[in-house]
C-alpha positions in Angstrom: 76.0 -15.8 -38.2 72.5 -14.6 -37.4 71.1 -13.9 -33.9 68.9 -16.6 -32.4 66.2 -16.5 -29.7 66.2 -19.3 -27.1 63.6 -20.8 -24.8 64.0 -17.9 -22.3 61.9 -15.8 -24.6 58.7 -14.6 -22.9 57.2 -13.1 -26.2 57.1 -9.6 -24.7 57.5 -7.9 -28.1 60.3 -5.6 -27.2 62.7 -6.9 -29.9 60.2 -6.7 -32.8 60.0 -2.9 -33.0 63.7 -2.6 -32.6 64.7 -4.8 -35.6 65.6 -2.5 -38.5 65.1 -5.2 -41.1 62.0 -6.9 -39.6 63.7 -10.3 -39.3 61.8 -11.3 -36.1 58.4 -13.1 -36.2 56.0 -13.6 -33.4 55.0 -16.8 -31.7 55.1 -18.6 -28.3 58.9 -18.1 -28.7 59.9 -15.5 -31.3 62.0 -16.5 -34.2 64.7 -14.6 -36.2 65.0 -15.3 -39.9 68.7 -16.0 -40.5 68.3 -15.0 -44.2 67.2 -11.5 -43.2 69.1 -10.8 -40.0 72.0 -8.4 -40.5 73.7 -9.2 -37.1 73.3 -5.7 -35.8 72.6 -6.9 -32.2 69.9 -4.4 -31.5 67.4 -7.1 -30.5 69.8 -8.7 -28.1 70.5 -5.3 -26.5 66.9 -4.7 -25.7 65.8 -8.2 -24.7 64.8 -8.1 -21.0 65.4 -11.8 -20.4 68.6 -12.2 -22.3 67.0 -14.7 -24.6 68.8 -13.4 -27.8 72.4 -14.2 -28.7 74.6 -14.6 -31.7 74.1 -18.0 -33.2 76.8 -20.6 -33.5 
């Protein structure tokens, strides 16, 4: 199950440079491509607002 970004995202950009497979795309709320995400959790570890979690 891929990681997801919820509405707490403030589009700060911290997660984008940390993703080793470039699965995150920019926007008002960032998105993670579930087809590309390898579930490493690096994005969730660096998110300052806790907006990233493992999807259900």
